[in-house]
Kinemage of the C-alpha trace (Angstrom):
@kinemage 1
@onewidth
@group {chain A} dominant
@subgroup {mainchain}
@vectorlist {calphas} color= white
{ca met a 1} P 20.061 85.099 13.081
{ca arg a 2} L 17.829 82.040 13.441
{ca met a 3} L 14.752 84.167 12.812
{ca leu a 4} L 16.366 85.556 9.667
{ca ala a 5} L 17.321 82.076 8.428
{ca ala a 6} L 13.850 80.687 9.110
{ca ala a 7} L 12.065 83.588 7.394
{ca leu a 8} L 14.266 83.398 4.309
{ca ser a 9} L 13.914 79.623 4.090
{ca val a 10} L 10.120 79.888 4.140
{ca ala a 11} L 10.278 82.767 1.653
{ca phe a 12} L 12.336 80.732 -0.786
{ca phe a 13} L 10.057 77.727 -0.315
{ca phe a 14} L 7.131 79.897 -1.453
{ca ser a 15} L 9.283 81.344 -4.232
{ca gly a 16} L 10.141 77.871 -5.540
{ca ala a 17} L 6.497 76.819 -5.424
{ca ala a 18} L 5.426 79.975 -7.255
{ca gly a 19} L 8.053 79.488 -9.962
{ca leu a 20} L 6.894 75.985 -10.830
{ca ile a 21} L 3.225 76.928 -10.639
{ca phe a 22} L 3.884 79.723 -13.101
{ca gln a 23} L 5.770 77.305 -15.335
{ca val a 24} L 2.798 74.925 -15.382
{ca val a 25} L 0.490 77.837 -16.243
{ca trp a 26} L 2.795 78.954 -19.049
{ca phe a 27} L 2.902 75.459 -20.513
{ca tyr a 28} L -0.885 75.377 -20.623
{ca arg a 29} L -1.046 78.831 -22.171
{ca ala a 30} L 1.775 78.171 -24.622
{ca gly a 31} L 0.013 75.013 -25.768
{ca leu a 32} L -2.664 77.230 -27.298
{ca val a 33} L 0.000 78.885 -29.467
{ca phe a 34} L 2.759 76.335 -30.040
{ca gly a 35} L 0.792 73.128 -29.637
{ca ser a 36} L 1.743 70.204 -27.414
{ca ser a 37} L 4.452 68.635 -29.543
{ca val a 38} L 7.925 67.829 -28.241
{ca trp a 39} L 9.240 70.805 -30.233
{ca ala a 40} L 6.758 73.155 -28.591
{ca val a 41} L 7.499 71.952 -25.067
{ca thr a 42} L 11.244 72.138 -25.710
{ca ile a 43} L 10.961 75.700 -27.002
{ca val a 44} L 9.070 76.943 -23.961
{ca leu a 45} L 11.291 75.080 -21.495
{ca ser a 46} L 14.473 76.288 -23.203
{ca ser a 47} L 13.260 79.877 -23.104
{ca phe a 48} L 12.376 79.560 -19.428
{ca met a 49} L 15.705 77.986 -18.486
{ca gly a 50} L 17.580 80.553 -20.555
{ca gly a 51} L 15.927 83.336 -18.593
{ca leu a 52} L 16.827 81.656 -15.295
{ca ala a 53} L 20.459 81.350 -16.372
{ca leu a 54} L 20.541 85.000 -17.433
{ca gly a 55} L 19.131 86.086 -14.084
{ca asn a 56} L 21.681 83.970 -12.190
{ca ala a 57} L 24.517 85.443 -14.207
{ca leu a 58} L 23.407 89.050 -13.810
{ca ala a 59} L 22.764 88.740 -10.084
{ca gly a 60} L 26.060 86.956 -9.508
{ca arg a 61} L 27.860 89.641 -11.486
{ca tyr a 62} L 26.415 92.525 -9.479
{ca ala a 63} L 25.863 90.834 -6.086
{ca ser a 64} L 28.831 92.592 -4.502
{ca lys a 65} L 27.253 95.977 -5.289
{ca val a 66} L 23.937 95.245 -3.624
{ca glu a 67} L 23.716 97.099 -0.312
{ca arg a 68} L 20.254 95.912 0.764
{ca pro a 69} L 19.829 92.405 -0.659
{ca leu a 70} L 16.565 91.689 1.136
{ca val a 71} L 14.935 94.771 -0.354
{ca val a 72} L 16.231 93.865 -3.806
{ca tyr a 73} L 14.961 90.314 -3.328
{ca ala a 74} L 11.486 91.583 -2.414
{ca gln a 75} L 11.494 93.800 -5.500
{ca leu a 76} L 12.449 90.822 -7.667
{ca glu a 77} L 9.603 88.755 -6.232
{ca ala a 78} L 7.169 91.583 -6.978
{ca leu a 79} L 8.517 91.757 -10.528
{ca val a 80} L 8.023 88.005 -10.953
{ca ala a 81} L 4.437 88.283 -9.707
{ca ile a 82} L 3.519 91.153 -12.034
{ca ser a 83} L 5.346 89.951 -15.136
{ca gly a 84} L 4.291 86.339 -14.542
{ca leu a 85} L 0.640 87.351 -14.574
{ca ala a 86} L 1.237 89.491 -17.656
{ca val a 87} L 2.799 86.544 -19.494
{ca ser a 88} L -0.143 84.347 -18.539
{ca leu a 89} L -2.470 86.864 -20.178
{ca leu a 90} L -0.217 87.578 -23.162
{ca leu a 91} L 0.706 84.066 -24.298
{ca pro a 92} L -2.674 83.071 -25.789
{ca his a 93} L -2.656 86.216 -27.954
{ca leu a 94} L 0.797 85.486 -29.341
{ca ala a 95} L -0.796 83.451 -32.125
{ca val a 96} L -2.031 86.681 -33.731
{ca ile a 97} L 1.591 87.670 -34.367
{ca leu a 98} L 3.106 84.244 -34.978
{ca gly a 99} L 0.381 82.951 -37.284
{ca pro a 100} L 1.214 85.109 -40.341
{ca leu a 101} L 4.968 84.715 -39.773
{ca thr a 102} L 4.909 80.935 -39.567
{ca arg a 103} L 2.730 80.705 -42.673
{ca val a 104} L 5.412 82.566 -44.613
{ca ala a 105} L 8.005 80.038 -43.476
{ca ser a 106} L 5.705 77.015 -43.708
{ca glu a 107} L 8.186 75.162 -45.914
{ca ser a 108} L 10.843 75.055 -43.185
{ca ile a 109} L 10.113 73.526 -39.779
{ca trp a 110} L 13.445 74.901 -38.542
{ca ala a 111} L 12.519 78.455 -39.464
{ca ile a 112} L 9.159 78.075 -37.757
{ca asn a 113} L 10.725 76.753 -34.577
{ca val a 114} L 13.341 79.514 -34.526
{ca met a 115} L 10.513 82.061 -34.712
{ca arg a 116} L 8.723 80.278 -31.894
{ca leu a 117} L 11.876 80.193 -29.791
{ca val a 118} L 12.529 83.907 -30.246
{ca ala a 119} L 8.910 84.738 -29.448
{ca ala a 120} L 8.812 82.501 -26.366
{ca phe a 121} L 12.087 83.881 -25.026
{ca ala a 122} L 10.957 87.470 -25.597
{ca val a 123} L 7.765 86.825 -23.641
{ca leu a 124} L 9.338 84.841 -20.785
{ca val a 125} L 12.619 86.723 -20.398
{ca val a 126} L 11.447 89.211 -17.752
{ca pro a 127} L 9.820 86.845 -15.220
{ca ala a 128} L 12.344 84.057 -15.813
{ca thr a 129} L 15.324 86.404 -15.427
{ca ala a 130} L 13.855 87.859 -12.239
{ca met a 131} L 13.343 84.314 -10.896
{ca gly a 132} L 16.936 83.422 -11.697
{ca ala a 133} L 18.242 86.528 -9.941
{ca thr a 134} L 16.483 85.796 -6.657
{ca phe a 135} L 18.783 82.941 -5.649
{ca pro a 136} L 22.178 84.724 -5.675
{ca val a 137} L 20.644 87.813 -4.049
{ca leu a 138} L 19.032 85.845 -1.225
{ca val a 139} L 22.146 83.750 -0.613
{ca gly a 140} L 24.089 86.998 -0.236
{ca ala a 141} L 21.578 88.165 2.365
{ca ala a 142} L 21.494 84.881 4.290
{ca ala a 143} L 25.234 84.168 4.266
{ca gly a 144} L 26.025 86.867 6.825
{ca asp a 145} L 29.732 86.103 6.866
{ca his a 146} L 31.907 84.070 4.546
{ca asp a 147} L 31.986 81.047 6.844
{ca arg a 148} L 28.231 80.667 6.551
{ca phe a 149} L 28.120 80.912 2.776
{ca gly a 150} L 27.972 77.167 2.154
{ca val a 151} L 25.364 76.660 4.871
{ca ala a 152} L 23.144 79.410 3.470
{ca leu a 153} L 23.566 78.116 -0.076
{ca gly a 154} L 22.603 74.550 0.820
{ca arg a 155} L 19.698 75.509 3.056
{ca leu a 156} L 18.087 77.902 0.588
{ca tyr a 157} L 18.619 75.589 -2.371
{ca gly a 158} L 17.017 72.750 -0.414
{ca trp a 159} L 13.954 74.767 0.568
{ca asn a 160} L 13.609 76.173 -2.930
{ca thr a 161} L 13.732 72.693 -4.459
{ca leu a 162} L 11.178 71.386 -1.968
{ca gly a 163} L 8.906 74.317 -2.783
{ca ala a 164} L 9.305 73.611 -6.502
{ca val a 165} L 8.230 69.986 -6.018
{ca val a 166} L 5.217 70.974 -3.918
{ca gly a 167} L 4.319 73.699 -6.417
{ca val a 168} L 4.332 71.558 -9.541
{ca val a 169} L 2.468 68.672 -7.891
{ca thr a 170} L -0.143 70.998 -6.398
{ca ala a 171} L -0.614 72.872 -9.662
{ca glu a 172} L -1.042 69.748 -11.784
{ca leu a 173} L -3.139 67.673 -9.383
{ca val a 174} L -5.192 70.328 -7.596
{ca leu a 175} L -5.094 73.939 -8.725
{ca val a 176} L -5.620 73.721 -12.496
{ca asp a 177} L -8.520 71.264 -12.118
{ca arg a 178} L -10.163 73.024 -9.179
{ca ile a 179} L -9.753 76.743 -9.923
{ca gly a 180} L -8.576 76.895 -13.530
{ca val a 181} L -5.420 78.139 -15.219
{ca ala a 182} L -6.074 81.855 -14.667
{ca trp a 183} L -6.608 81.583 -10.929
{ca thr a 184} L -3.649 79.235 -10.673
{ca ala a 185} L -1.519 82.067 -12.055
{ca trp a 186} L -2.940 84.406 -9.422
{ca thr a 187} L -2.059 81.839 -6.759
{ca ala a 188} L 1.556 81.811 -7.946
{ca ala a 189} L 1.668 85.613 -7.905
{ca ala a 190} L 0.299 85.639 -4.350
{ca leu a 191} L 3.071 83.268 -3.233
{ca asn a 192} L 5.665 85.580 -4.784
{ca val a 193} L 4.193 88.518 -2.887
{ca ile a 194} L 4.245 86.525 0.374
{ca ala a 195} L 7.884 85.599 -0.221
{ca gly a 196} L 8.797 89.237 -0.775
{ca ala a 197} L 6.830 90.310 2.296
{ca leu a 198} L 8.669 87.769 4.459
{ca ala a 199} L 11.989 89.194 3.281
{ca ile a 200} L 10.876 92.751 4.011
{ca ser a 201} L 9.683 91.709 7.477
{ca val a 202} L 13.249 90.885 8.541
{ca val a 203} L 14.997 93.828 6.867
{ca gly a 204} L 15.743 95.348 10.259
{ca arg a 205} L 17.593 92.233 11.389
{ca pro a 206} L 21.241 91.471 10.582
{ca glu a 207} L 21.329 90.443 6.939
{ca gly a 208} L 25.041 90.294 6.366
{ca his a 209} L 27.161 92.238 3.932
{ca pro a 210} L 27.463 92.025 0.160
{ca leu a 211} L 29.665 89.155 -0.922
{ca pro a 212} L 33.115 90.079 -2.210
{ca lys a 213} L 33.944 89.421 -5.840
{ca lys a 214} L 35.346 85.947 -5.335
{ca lys a 215} L 32.310 84.862 -3.403
{ca ser a 216} L 30.002 86.510 -5.918
{ca ile a 217} L 31.602 84.554 -8.746
{ca gln a 218} L 31.276 81.350 -6.760
{ca ala a 219} L 27.667 82.216 -5.979
{ca thr a 220} L 26.978 82.596 -9.678
{ca arg a 221} L 28.520 79.228 -10.467
{ca asn a 222} L 26.775 77.433 -7.643
{ca ser a 223} L 23.461 79.180 -8.089
{ca ala a 224} L 23.298 78.136 -11.728
{ca val a 225} L 22.149 74.770 -10.437
{ca ser a 226} L 19.062 76.507 -9.012
{ca ala a 227} L 17.670 76.556 -12.529
{ca ser a 228} L 17.248 72.803 -12.257
{ca ser a 229} L 14.794 73.323 -9.395
{ca ala a 230} L 12.471 75.060 -11.817
{ca ala a 231} L 12.699 72.353 -14.471
């Protein structure tokens, strides 16, 4: 059980780092489309946090039906890696679509920002939702039995938050300057893949049972705070 706990803690550390590195990349990319104003930053951040909340809610809702949470977690990490890279490539080209639309609504800043919000959410919804779903799924795998639920929740949240801090600091102070935005995105994707691989490596070990409905609901409520680790 200690091996399982250690592997999942390291996996979620890498996952937290990857999430914040991707967020830094997306802010840089989105700046080419939305600019660097407070409105633009708020739009991107709101879209990202909305996706995290949606992922938390969906995973909490269906956690009790997941039979192999570690496998599902690894699949989610792979989805984050692939869709996160896709978003990094797609965001700069969003101006081709938004440009004509915002010119039509140039008289209303509110209409322009609503268009930006819808566009940003549509682009970020897949990776952000997958990120948000990882926490409830992994807590379900690490909890083992109901008595260990709180321990698993606190441990994973702590490691995820630490990874997020390391990720954002490393991205801003080292990665973007040294290897550029594109390769920084690839670094985040690699961390997601490593996190998924760590989970797969302990699939044969005891990973607990799906949480019952009451615990799943509580997991959803508690795991909603995980979104703050990606802010």
